[in-house]
VOPAGU-2260 file (C-alpha; in pm, 1 decimal, decimal comma):
REM VOPAGU-2260
SITE   aa  ch    i         X         Y         Z
SITE  MET   A    0   -4526,8    -631,8   -1859,3
SITE  LEU   A    1   -4327,6    -498,8   -2150,6
SITE  GLN   A    2   -4061,7    -703,4   -2344,3
SITE  GLY   A    3   -3732,0    -650,8   -2181,9
SITE  ASP   A    4   -3886,2    -549,3   -1824,7
SITE  THR   A    5   -3744,6    -746,5   -1527,7
SITE  ILE   A    6   -3915,2    -762,9   -1190,6
SITE  GLU   A    7   -3664,1    -648,8    -931,8
SITE  LYS   A    8   -3609,9    -823,1    -602,4
SITE  VAL   A    9   -3636,5    -564,2    -328,7
SITE  SER   A   10   -3572,5    -621,0      31,2
SITE  PRO   A   11   -3889,2    -547,9     222,6
SITE  ARG   A   12   -3691,1    -356,3     485,8
SITE  GLY   A   13   -3443,8    -165,4     262,8
SITE  PRO   A   14   -3484,8      98,5       6,9
SITE  ASN   A   15   -3555,6      35,5    -354,2
SITE  PRO   A   16   -3251,8      48,8    -575,8
SITE  VAL   A   17   -3412,7     297,0    -824,5
SITE  ASP   A   18   -3509,1     529,1    -520,6
SITE  VAL   A   19   -3146,9     508,6    -405,0
SITE  HIS   A   20   -3020,3     595,2    -747,9
SITE  VAL   A   21   -3255,3     878,7    -806,2
SITE  GLY   A   22   -3164,3    1000,0    -441,2
SITE  SER   A   23   -2807,1    1010,4    -515,1
SITE  ARG   A   24   -2845,4    1190,7    -851,8
SITE  ILE   A   25   -3046,6    1450,8    -654,0
SITE  ARG   A   26   -2760,4    1483,3    -399,8
SITE  LEU   A   27   -2504,8    1503,0    -691,4
SITE  ARG   A   28   -2684,5    1782,5    -869,0
SITE  ARG   A   29   -2758,4    1962,3    -530,8
SITE  GLN   A   30   -2384,4    1957,3    -440,5
SITE  LEU   A   31   -2291,2    2067,7    -796,2
SITE  LEU   A   32   -2500,1    2366,8    -747,6
SITE  ARG   A   33   -2359,1    2418,9    -398,2
SITE  MET   A   34   -2698,8    2420,6    -258,1
SITE  SER   A   35   -2782,0    2305,1     111,8
SITE  GLN   A   36   -3039,6    2042,0     185,9
SITE  GLU   A   37   -3225,1    2311,0     381,9
SITE  LYS   A   38   -3236,0    2555,8      67,8
SITE  LEU   A   39   -3354,6    2273,9    -159,0
SITE  GLY   A   40   -3625,0    2182,9     110,9
SITE  ASP   A   41   -3740,5    2528,4     103,7
SITE  GLU   A   42   -3756,2    2540,3    -263,4
SITE  LEU   A   43   -3968,3    2219,7    -250,4
SITE  GLY   A   44   -4178,5    2313,9      69,6
SITE  VAL   A   45   -4044,7    2033,2     268,2
SITE  THR   A   46   -3794,1    2001,0     567,9
SITE  PHE   A   47   -3425,6    1930,7     515,1
SITE  GLN   A   48   -3499,7    1606,9     681,3
SITE  GLN   A   49   -3720,2    1512,9     399,9
SITE  VAL   A   50   -3446,5    1604,3     147,2
SITE  GLN   A   51   -3206,4    1362,9     349,3
SITE  LYS   A   52   -3466,5    1095,0     314,6
SITE  TYR   A   53   -3498,3    1153,1     -61,6
SITE  GLU   A   54   -3119,8    1162,2    -117,4
SITE  ARG   A   55   -3095,4     836,5      73,3
SITE  GLY   A   56   -3374,9     654,0    -112,4
SITE  ALA   A   57   -3539,9     600,9     228,0
SITE  ASN   A   58   -3840,2     777,4      69,5
SITE  ARG   A   59   -3973,3     791,9    -267,0
SITE  VAL   A   60   -4004,6    1094,7    -474,8
SITE  GLY   A   61   -4340,0    1135,9    -647,4
SITE  ALA   A   62   -4380,8    1234,6    -995,2
SITE  SER   A   63   -4500,0    1584,3    -918,1
SITE  ARG   A   64   -4195,9    1635,9    -672,6
SITE  LEU   A   65   -3953,3    1491,5    -934,6
SITE  TYR   A   66   -4073,0    1742,7   -1183,9
SITE  ARG   A   67   -4027,7    2023,2    -932,9
SITE  LEU   A   68   -3672,0    1905,4    -842,4
SITE  SER   A   69   -3596,2    1902,4   -1210,2
SITE  ARG   A   70   -3697,3    2267,8   -1221,5
SITE  VAL   A   71   -3526,6    2366,4    -894,8
SITE  LEU   A   72   -3200,5    2176,0    -976,9
SITE  GLU   A   73   -3218,0    2293,9   -1355,1
SITE  VAL   A   74   -3196,2    1967,7   -1502,1
SITE  PRO   A   75   -3441,4    1741,1   -1732,8
SITE  VAL   A   76   -3648,4    1469,3   -1539,6
SITE  GLN   A   77   -3429,8    1207,1   -1718,9
SITE  PHE   A   78   -3111,2    1334,0   -1524,5
SITE  PHE   A   79   -3230,3    1132,6   -1219,8
SITE  PHE   A   80   -3255,7     814,9   -1402,8
SITE  GLU   A   81   -2932,3     851,4   -1613,3
SITE  GLY   A   82   -2684,3     548,1   -1534,4
SITE  LEU   A   83   -2948,4     333,2   -1373,1
SITE  ASN   A   84   -2939,0      51,5   -1642,1
SITE  ASP   A   85   -2550,4      58,9   -1593,4
SITE  GLN   A   86   -2598,9       8,8   -1224,6
SITE  GLU   A   87   -2842,3    -256,0   -1264,4
SITE  SER   A   88   -2570,9    -462,9   -1469,4
SITE  MET   A   89   -2290,3    -398,6   -1219,4
SITE  GLY   A   90   -2305,9    -727,9   -1053,2
SITE  MET   A   91   -2213,3    -897,9   -1405,9
SITE  MET   A   92   -1915,5    -678,0   -1454,7
SITE  ALA   A   93   -1570,7    -766,6   -1487,1
SITE  GLU   A   94   -1318,8    -736,7   -1185,9
SITE  ASN   A   95   -1105,5    -475,5   -1361,8
SITE  ASP   A   96   -1411,1    -254,1   -1444,5
SITE  GLN   A   97   -1370,6      85,1   -1279,5
SITE  THR   A   98   -1742,0     185,5   -1299,9
SITE  PRO   A   99   -1838,3     115,8    -941,6
SITE  ILE   A  100   -1544,7     326,3    -842,0
SITE  VAL   A  101   -1634,0     625,7   -1047,9
SITE  TYR   A  102   -2000,0     609,2    -920,7
SITE  ASP   A  103   -1868,8     602,3    -564,2
SITE  PHE   A  104   -1652,2     898,0    -629,8
SITE  ILE   A  105   -1875,6    1101,6    -817,1
SITE  GLN   A  106   -2144,1    1069,4    -535,2
SITE  SER   A  107   -1908,7    1173,0    -262,6
SITE  SER   A  108   -1895,5    1536,3    -180,4
SITE  ASP   A  109   -1531,5    1542,9    -204,2
SITE  GLY   A  110   -1540,4    1365,7    -533,8
SITE  VAL   A  111   -1765,6    1615,6    -665,5
SITE  SER   A  112   -1549,5    1898,1    -542,8
SITE  LEU   A  113   -1224,6    1759,9    -657,0
SITE  ALA   A  114   -1374,0    1681,0   -1008,1
SITE  GLU   A  115   -1511,6    2025,4   -1020,8
SITE  SER   A  116   -1176,1    2195,4    -914,1
SITE  PHE   A  117    -971,7    1978,1   -1136,1
SITE  SER   A  118   -1196,7    2057,4   -1439,4
SITE  ARG   A  119   -1116,4    2415,5   -1407,3
SITE  ILE   A  120    -752,6    2359,1   -1448,7
SITE  LYS   A  121    -692,5    2436,0   -1808,9
SITE  ASP   A  122    -303,0    2391,9   -1838,4
SITE  ALA   A  123    -264,4    2012,3   -1951,0
SITE  LYS   A  124      71,1    1989,3   -1787,1
SITE  VAL   A  125     -45,2    2112,3   -1442,9
SITE  ARG   A  126    -336,5    1864,7   -1487,0
SITE  ARG   A  127     -93,5    1588,6   -1540,8
SITE  ARG   A  128     123,6    1666,1   -1245,8
SITE  VAL   A  129    -186,6    1694,5   -1018,1
SITE  LEU   A  130    -273,8    1349,2   -1138,5
SITE  GLU   A  131      61,1    1225,8   -1081,3
SITE  LEU   A  132      62,5    1368,7    -727,9
SITE  VAL   A  133    -278,7    1179,1    -642,8
SITE  ARG   A  134    -128,1     859,9    -786,7
SITE  THR   A  135     170,3     884,1    -588,3
SITE  LEU   A  136     -21,5     959,8    -256,0
SITE  ALA   A  137    -250,8     660,2    -322,3
SITE  SER   A  138      29,7     428,7    -382,7
SITE  GLU   A  139     205,6     538,2     -46,5
SITE  GLU   A  140    -119,3     497,4     134,1
SITE  GLU   A  141    -162,6     133,0     -13,7
SITE  MET   A  142     203,1      59,7      82,8
SITE  ALA   A  143     152,2     178,6     428,4
SITE  ARG   A  144    -130,8     -72,6     485,8
């Protein structure tokens, strides 16, 4: 074992956290490209159900398939591992750290769509008004609870 490596405790019944992370990055990139699971499966020579399993982390992605995914999704292989070290340390974060919220947001299809649309707004005043609208809606929903 290399210095700094740790042995992860993995539930024998649950997916490996690394596989879940890689799967979430596959899903994120596929959604950013507006590619269906069926289209990705066709490009990889697998069924859309297999793509679903990869994206959930239920099935591991082998090295050659990961390489093919990087080509189809037009990203370097390391893209699938970005943020992995950050997620491993999440259990030790301060309560006010927003990183888990950001990960959850960007991994949802609504989050990807909202971020993509918001980034296309060039006028800073309009962006601030959209942000204020979202904050107002969120606080109204919080008060309704």
